[in-house]
C-alpha positions as a printed Julia matrix, in Angstrom:
241×3 Matrix{Float64}:
 -47.58  116.91  41.93
 -48.17  112.97  42.19
 -47.15  111.11  45.21
 -44.62  109.16  42.66
 -43.24  112.26  41.48
 -42.98  113.68  45.36
 -40.98  110.55  46.09
 -38.94  110.84  42.99
 -37.61  114.39  44.08
 -37.36  113.73  47.85
 -35.73  110.08  47.7
 -34.55  108.66  44.2
 -32.97  111.73  42.91
 -30.89  112.49  46.08
 -29.8   109.04  46.48
 -28.99  109.1   43.06
 -26.94  112.28  43.63
 -25.36  111.01  46.67
 -24.03  107.79  44.92
 -22.66  109.89  42.12
 -20.47  112.23  44.55
 -19.35  109.23  46.84
 -18.59  106.89  43.62
 -17.05  109.73  41.71
 -14.64  110.64  44.59
 -13.58  107.17  44.76
 -13.02  106.87  41.1
 -10.86  110.06  41.34
  -8.73  108.57  44.14
  -8.44  105.28  42.41
  -6.99  107.14  39.18
  -3.89  107.98  41.08
  -2.56  104.73  40.6
  -5.02  102.97  38.0
  -2.78  103.2   34.87
  -5.01  101.52  32.41
  -8.57  102.59  33.78
  -9.77   99.09  34.47
 -10.33   99.88  38.33
 -11.92  103.11  37.67
 -14.37  101.14  35.16
 -15.12   98.65  38.08
 -16.11  101.73  40.2
 -17.93  103.22  37.6
 -19.91   99.71  37.05
 -20.5    99.93  40.73
 -21.74  103.5   40.65
 -24.1   102.56  37.55
 -25.4    99.45  39.64
 -26.54  101.91  42.29
 -28.51  104.07  40.15
 -30.28  101.34  38.6
 -31.24  100.32  42.08
 -32.27  103.64  43.15
 -34.48  104.11  39.97
 -36.09  100.94  40.4
 -35.12  100.12  36.64
 -35.56   96.21  35.88
 -33.06   95.29  32.99
 -33.73   92.19  31.16
 -30.42   91.29  29.07
 -31.05   89.52  25.68
 -28.12   88.31  23.45
 -25.19   88.77  26.16
 -23.89   85.46  24.81
 -22.61   87.3   21.79
 -19.86   89.13  23.73
 -16.68   87.73  24.65
 -15.9    89.44  27.58
 -12.08   89.5   26.41
 -12.75   90.4   22.86
 -12.44   93.93  21.35
 -15.54   95.51  19.91
 -16.99   98.93  18.74
 -20.51   99.05  20.86
 -23.29  101.14  19.24
 -26.46  101.64  21.12
 -29.19  104.05  20.63
 -29.29  107.09  22.91
 -32.69  108.36  24.62
 -32.17  108.94  28.6
 -29.51  109.89  30.9
 -30.02  106.21  32.26
 -28.52  104.53  29.31
 -25.07  104.96  30.2
 -25.69  103.33  33.65
 -27.64  100.31  32.08
 -24.56  100.06  29.53
 -21.84  100.03  32.21
 -23.66   97.64  34.34
 -24.58   95.02  31.45
 -21.94   95.32  28.63
 -19.19   93.38  30.3
 -16.33   93.98  28.01
 -13.37   96.29  28.74
 -14.92   99.41  26.95
 -14.25  102.95  27.09
 -16.64  106.02  25.81
 -15.77  108.0   22.72
 -17.74  111.22  23.45
 -17.95  114.65  22.25
 -15.32  117.21  23.08
 -17.61  119.25  25.25
 -18.21  116.67  28.09
 -14.47  117.09  28.79
 -14.83  120.63  29.6
 -17.23  119.93  32.31
 -15.87  120.12  35.71
 -15.14  117.13  37.75
 -16.78  114.85  34.88
 -14.56  116.01  32.34
 -11.24  115.48  34.5
 -12.69  111.78  35.28
 -13.59  110.92  31.76
  -9.95  111.86  30.86
  -8.3   109.99  33.42
 -10.08  107.03  32.91
  -9.22  106.49  29.59
 -12.31  107.69  27.55
 -11.69  109.67  24.53
 -13.02  113.14  23.29
 -13.8   113.84  19.76
 -14.21  117.48  18.31
 -17.1   117.09  16.14
 -16.83  120.58  15.01
 -13.58  119.65  13.36
 -13.98  116.83  10.99
 -10.14  116.26  10.15
  -9.32  116.49  13.62
 -12.04  113.72  14.44
 -10.62  111.3   11.84
  -7.34  111.89  13.19
  -8.62  110.97  16.67
 -10.73  107.88  15.39
  -7.57  106.91  13.58
  -5.49  106.9   16.67
  -8.2   105.31  18.92
  -8.63  102.43  16.53
  -4.7   101.7   16.56
  -5.15  101.82  20.49
  -7.71   99.41  20.4
  -5.63   96.91  18.62
  -2.63   97.81  20.9
  -4.19   97.58  24.05
  -7.37   95.04  23.6
  -9.82   97.68  24.41
 -13.35   97.97  23.16
 -15.02  101.41  22.35
 -18.6   102.41  23.29
 -20.04  104.93  20.89
 -23.44  106.53  20.75
 -23.66  106.78  16.79
 -26.39  109.46  16.92
 -24.19  112.12  18.44
 -26.62  112.93  21.2
 -29.88  111.85  22.9
 -33.03  111.65  20.82
 -35.77  113.87  22.07
 -38.61  111.63  20.66
 -37.47  108.23  21.06
 -37.16  107.57  17.52
 -33.5   106.97  16.03
 -31.96  109.97  14.82
 -29.57  109.95  11.57
 -26.24  108.26  12.48
 -22.73  109.61  12.07
 -20.21  107.37  10.31
 -17.76  107.76  13.18
 -18.33  104.42  14.91
 -18.03  102.46  11.61
 -14.77  104.23  10.41
 -13.37  103.03  13.97
 -14.33   99.85  13.87
 -12.6    99.54  10.21
  -9.61  101.14  11.63
  -9.54   98.78  14.37
 -10.04   95.97  12.67
 -13.06   94.88  15.11
 -16.43   93.81  14.91
 -19.44   96.31  15.45
 -21.98   95.4   17.94
 -25.35   97.0   17.62
 -27.35   97.34  20.84
 -30.99   98.28  21.36
 -31.86   99.97  24.7
 -35.89   99.77  24.96
 -38.4   101.12  27.76
 -35.84  103.46  29.34
 -37.65  106.55  28.18
 -40.48  105.29  30.72
 -38.07  105.18  33.54
 -36.59  108.64  32.99
 -37.6   110.68  29.96
 -35.8   113.51  28.29
 -35.98  116.94  30.31
 -37.53  115.16  33.34
 -36.51  114.68  36.84
 -39.34  112.38  37.61
 -37.82  108.91  37.86
 -40.32  105.98  37.43
 -39.66  102.38  38.24
 -39.9   100.14  35.43
 -38.95   97.45  33.2
 -36.14   98.0   30.49
 -34.85   95.29  27.88
 -31.2    95.67  26.35
 -30.93   93.79  23.18
 -27.19   92.98  22.07
 -27.14   92.3   18.38
 -24.94   90.14  16.37
 -21.51   91.51  15.86
 -20.76   92.74  12.55
 -17.16   91.7   11.34
 -15.05   94.55   9.45
 -12.52   92.29   8.15
 -11.44   93.42   4.63
 -13.35   96.75   4.95
 -11.56   99.97   4.03
 -12.76  103.33   5.52
 -14.78  104.0    2.09
 -17.33  101.17   3.53
 -18.18  103.18   6.4
 -21.26  104.29   4.91
 -22.9   101.09   4.42
 -21.49   99.77   7.6
 -23.31  102.59   9.31
 -26.62  101.72   7.54
 -26.15   98.04   8.53
 -25.77   99.34  12.13
 -28.73  101.5   12.15
 -30.93   98.63  10.4
 -30.18   96.25  13.01
 -30.95   98.61  15.79
 -34.29   99.46  14.39
 -35.28   95.72  14.11
 -34.5    95.18  17.7
 -36.48   98.0   18.73
 -39.23   96.53  16.81
 -39.06   93.46  18.87
 -40.05   95.55  22.07
 -39.59   94.3   25.5
């Protein structure tokens, strides 16, 4: 075991765990009066910043000016690490909620927090029910002016290469009548690889792509839109850090 690995186990991971417990508890208390989830999102952002600091992840953001903080979007990033979520919470400065697989909402403590903060669970094993949830979420975006963050791969990539995209994000954006924003996270696998407890300080680049409008699109256009999102993320990954 290297000294770097030992430092990660004895210092970085315990502090990250402590921050998660403390900020999670604050968020649960905040949920007692926070009806729209905005204050819980603020707590989550503070938690995310602390995790990046403890991990030593230095994030450069490219394209932030493309997002209107008051706008509504479906944000679609690649997914390769547990650190993806802290990066997105810290640097995607729109009022978003997560669209996540139903299984996450069954995890004690985490599931209750996700639900109270206004995040939406999707039953991936039931396509008809999933479409119903996506339709309702699209209508909620219109009504409340929310953005949604969706990992279109459906889970983290083992290799770092983009996996095949599901078309739920495109369907949601079309139903909500909002633009889709492709996002590429580059370099985070070097900070925290899959199936590892060794956190290595390093540089990460978050690239925000041009919003793709969905005006005039119909649900039948979701396959083509999904391919456009995929291609945009691949191109941003090629640009590197």
